C-alpha positions in Angstrom: 17.5 -30.7 -76.6 20.0 -28.6 -74.6 20.2 -24.8 -74.8 23.2 -22.6 -74.8 23.6 -18.8 -74.9 26.2 -16.8 -76.8 28.1 -14.2 -74.9 28.2 -11.0 -77.0 31.7 -10.4 -75.7 32.8 -13.1 -78.2 32.8 -10.2 -80.8 35.8 -8.7 -79.0 37.7 -12.0 -78.5 40.6 -13.4 -80.5 38.3 -16.2 -81.6 36.0 -13.9 -83.6 38.7 -12.9 -86.1 39.6 -16.6 -86.7 36.7 -17.5 -89.0 37.4 -21.2 -89.2 37.9 -21.6 -85.5 34.9 -19.5 -84.8 32.7 -21.7 -87.0 34.0 -24.9 -85.4 33.6 -23.5 -81.8 30.0 -22.3 -82.3 29.1 -25.6 -84.0 30.6 -27.5 -81.1 28.6 -25.4 -78.6 25.4 -26.3 -80.4 26.3 -30.0 -80.6 27.4 -30.3 -76.9 25.5 -31.7 -74.0 26.2 -30.9 -70.3 28.6 -33.5 -69.0 30.2 -34.1 -65.6 33.9 -35.2 -65.8 34.4 -37.3 -62.6 37.9 -38.4 -63.4 40.6 -36.2 -65.0 40.8 -36.8 -68.8 43.9 -36.5 -70.9 43.8 -34.3 -74.0 44.5 -36.2 -77.3 46.1 -34.7 -80.4 43.6 -33.9 -83.2 45.4 -35.9 -85.9 46.7 -38.9 -83.9 46.1 -40.8 -80.6 49.1 -39.3 -78.7 48.4 -37.1 -75.7 49.4 -33.5 -75.4 50.1 -33.4 -71.6 47.1 -31.3 -70.8 44.5 -32.8 -68.5 40.8 -31.8 -68.2 40.1 -31.4 -64.5 37.1 -32.8 -62.7 34.0 -30.6 -63.3 31.1 -29.8 -65.6 31.7 -29.2 -69.3 30.0 -29.6 -72.6 30.7 -33.0 -74.3 30.5 -33.4 -78.1 30.0 -37.0 -78.9 31.6 -36.8 -82.4 35.0 -37.2 -84.1 36.8 -34.2 -85.5 35.7 -34.7 -89.1 32.1 -34.9 -87.9 32.3 -31.5 -86.2 34.1 -30.1 -89.3 31.3 -31.3 -91.6 28.6 -29.9 -89.4 30.5 -26.5 -89.5 30.5 -26.6 -93.4 34.3 -26.4 -93.7 36.9 -28.3 -95.7 38.5 -31.2 -93.7 42.0 -29.8 -93.6 40.9 -26.3 -92.7 38.6 -27.6 -90.0 41.2 -29.9 -88.4 43.7 -27.1 -88.3 41.0 -25.0 -86.5 40.5 -27.8 -84.0 44.2 -27.8 -83.3 44.2 -24.0 -82.6 41.1 -24.3 -80.4 42.9 -27.0 -78.3 46.2 -25.1 -78.0 47.1 -22.5 -75.3 45.9 -19.0 -76.3 47.9 -16.3 -74.4 45.7 -13.5 -75.7 42.4 -15.2 -74.7 40.0 -13.2 -72.5 39.6 -16.3 -70.2 42.8 -17.4 -68.5 41.3 -20.7 -67.5 42.9 -23.8 -69.1 45.6 -21.5 -70.5 43.1 -20.2 -73.1 42.2 -23.6 -74.5 38.6 -23.8 -75.7 37.9 -27.2 -77.3 39.9 -30.3 -76.6 39.8 -33.8 -77.9 39.4 -36.6 -75.3 38.5 -40.2 -75.3 35.0 -40.4 -76.9 34.8 -37.0 -78.5 35.5 -33.3 -77.7 35.0 -31.2 -74.6 34.0 -27.6 -74.7 36.0 -26.3 -71.6 34.0 -23.1 -71.0 30.6 -24.6 -71.9 29.2 -23.9 -68.4 30.1 -20.2 -68.7 28.1 -19.9 -71.9 25.1 -21.7 -70.4 25.0 -19.6 -67.2 25.6 -16.1 -68.6 22.4 -14.1 -69.1 22.9 -10.5 -68.2 19.5 -9.5 -69.5 17.5 -11.9 -67.3 17.1 -9.5 -64.4 15.7 -6.8 -66.6 13.3 -9.2 -68.4 12.0 -10.4 -65.1 11.5 -6.8 -63.9 9.4 -6.0 -67.0 7.4 -9.2 -66.7 6.6 -8.5 -63.0 5.5 -5.0 -63.8 3.2 -6.2 -66.5 1.7 -8.9 -64.2 1.1 -6.3 -61.5 -0.6 -3.9 -64.0 -2.8 -6.8 -65.2 -3.9 -7.7 -61.7 -4.9 -4.1 -61.0 -7.2 -4.1 -64.1 -9.0 -7.4 -63.2 -12.0 -7.2 -61.0 -11.8 -10.1 -58.4 -14.6 -12.5 -58.3 -16.6 -12.4 -55.0 -18.2 -15.4 -53.4 -21.1 -15.2 -51.0 -20.6 -17.3 -47.9 -22.6 -17.8 -44.7 -21.4 -16.6 -41.4 -20.6 -20.2 -40.4 -18.5 -20.8 -43.5 -16.7 -17.5 -42.9 -15.9 -18.4 -39.3 -14.7 -21.9 -40.3 -12.5 -20.4 -43.0 -11.0 -17.9 -40.5 -10.3 -20.7 -38.0 -8.6 -22.8 -40.7 -6.3 -19.9 -41.7 -5.4 -19.1 -38.1 -4.5 -22.7 -37.2 -2.8 -23.8 -40.4 1.0 -23.4 -40.4 2.4 -21.1 -43.0 4.6 -23.2 -45.4 8.0 -21.9 -46.1 8.6 -21.2 -49.8 11.7 -22.7 -51.4 13.5 -20.3 -53.7 15.8 -21.8 -56.4 19.2 -20.1 -55.9 21.3 -18.6 -58.7 24.7 -20.1 -59.5 26.4 -17.1 -57.9 24.5 -17.7 -54.6 25.6 -21.3 -54.6 29.2 -20.3 -55.3 29.1 -17.8 -52.4 27.7 -20.5 -50.1 30.4 -23.0 -51.2 33.1 -20.4 -50.7 31.9 -19.7 -47.1 31.8 -23.5 -46.5 35.4 -23.9 -47.9 34.5 -25.5 -51.2 35.7 -24.4 -54.7 33.6 -22.9 -57.5 33.8 -26.2 -59.4 31.8 -27.8 -56.6 29.2 -25.0 -56.8 28.8 -25.5 -60.6 28.5 -29.3 -60.1 25.9 -28.9 -57.3 23.8 -26.3 -59.2 23.8 -28.4 -62.4 23.0 -31.6 -60.5 20.0 -30.1 -58.7 18.7 -28.3 -61.8 18.6 -31.7 -63.5 16.9 -33.3 -60.4 14.3 -30.6 -59.9 15.9 -29.6 -56.6 15.1 -32.9 -55.0 17.3 -35.3 -53.1 16.4 -38.9 -52.2 13.0 -38.4 -53.9 12.2 -35.5 -51.5 12.0 -31.8 -52.3 15.0 -29.9 -50.8 14.0 -27.5 -48.1 17.3 -25.8 -47.5 20.0 -26.1 -50.2 22.8 -24.5 -48.0 22.2 -27.3 -45.4 22.4 -29.8 -48.2 25.8 -28.4 -49.3 27.0 -28.5 -45.7 25.8 -32.1 -45.3 27.3 -33.3 -48.5 30.6 -31.6 -47.6 30.6 -33.3 -44.2 30.0 -36.7 -46.0 32.8 -36.0 -48.5 30.4 -36.2 -51.4 31.6 -33.1 -53.3 33.8 -33.6 -56.4 36.7 -31.8 -54.8 36.6 -34.4 -52.0 36.7 -37.3 -54.6 39.1 -39.4 -52.6 36.7 -39.5 -49.7 33.5 -39.7 -51.8 30.9 -42.4 -50.7 29.7 -45.0 -53.3 26.2 -43.4 -53.6 24.7 -40.0 -52.9 23.8 -39.1 -49.3 20.0 -39.6 -48.9 19.5 -36.2 -47.2 16.9 -33.5 -48.0 16.9 -30.8 -45.2 
């Protein structure tokens, strides 16, 4: 089951005062799964099969595999009220806090609905740093109160252990980057933020492996994939399968 966070700033958005649209949008967030759009998708009108002219660009979004009435029923609204809310969510919103996609939030496409700013809600967690600081402080305090176990060894064993430590190479520790770190790296490499979101989500899903091997340096991987034309923004030059490279 996927997980999504709610930005508290939604309380100050134009969406919050529109009760029906709010219910539909939150329901869609909970129903959506992370999804990569590899080819631009045309927006379809809520009540018929004509297109609106808006196109969802390549990137990562939330995909709701349900028709409009299905989302409306999940939200507990009357059909007419819910469909009208879906139309508002898929229309431009000049007063929206987010200028992306002209303020559109939820659009109908072939196969269901796309939550355009789904990745933003998944990645926002302003309290994570503080929670980690408290957790580390508790762990440090716990370590100070625990008496370490001592093991008696012979002099020969001690010398062998010391020799082993002196000759064994120190393995480098891989640190999973934050999305912001990946965005900064992509910007330095000349790649857009959409490539950074795609790369971060892809490696989160793969456990930061590539070609079955653990990635040792994700910046080198980004550089190699850019050189190979594998990034979504380089779609026209993209190879048929991922580059089997794990620096």
